[in-house]
N, C-alpha and C positions, 0 to 999 in steps of 0.2 A: 783654456778652461777654467771656470771660477770652481773653487772648492770650498767646502765649509771646513773649518778645521780647528783642532783644540791643541792644548799644551799636553805633552805626554802625561799619562794617568797610570799609574801602577795598579793591577788588580781588576781592570775593567776588561769583560770580554766583549761587549759590544754597545752600542749607542741607539737609543731610539731618537729619531729625528722627526719633528713635527712642523711641516712649512705648510701654512695658510690650511691647516686641518688635514694634511695629507700625512698619514704617518707611516714612516718606513724604519725598518731594523738596518743598521749598517755596522759590520763587524769593525772592530778595532784594529787597527793597522800600526803595527810597532808602537803600542801603547797610547795611540792617539785617535782622535777621529778625523776622518779624512773621506767627505761627502761630496759626491759631484753635482754641482749645481748647473750641468750643462743642460740647456733645454727649459730652464725655468723662464717663465716670461717676464716682459719688461714691466716694471712698476714696482709698488709697496709689497713688501711680505713681511709677515709676522712668523717668527721660528721661535722653537723651544726644544732644548736637547737635553735627554737624561742619560747618564752613564750608567752600565748595568753590569751586575754578574750573578753568581749561581745563587746569591742571597737576595736578589731584588732590585731595585731602581733606586736611583738618587732623586732629590728633587729637580723640578725642571731648571733649566737654565734659560729664561726669555731673551729676547732682542728682537730689534726690527730692523731691517734693512730695505733700501730702495736701489733697483738696478735700473740703470739710464743708458740710453743710447749716447754716444757723442754728438756734440753740434757738428754741422757741416762746416768743411774747411773754407777758410776765407782767402783771399789774395792768391787765388790760383790763376796761372797765367803761364806764357812762355818766355823763358831767359834766352837771350841771344847773345 
């Protein structure tokens, strides 16, 4: 299952994850971001992540990625 992760970061209580305009809170797991991407549609996605604590939010860390299906296998046959 694909996950969105970050390097460990001290002092973070949670992260704000924005994928294609859908914003969700994700609690820090062992001082890092670990966000489940299972169920995300195939295609191009725009993402931004902010780290947060009781004092506020960091600047967003934006990036883009494309999820793709693998190509069909080739050379399939029987071995005798």
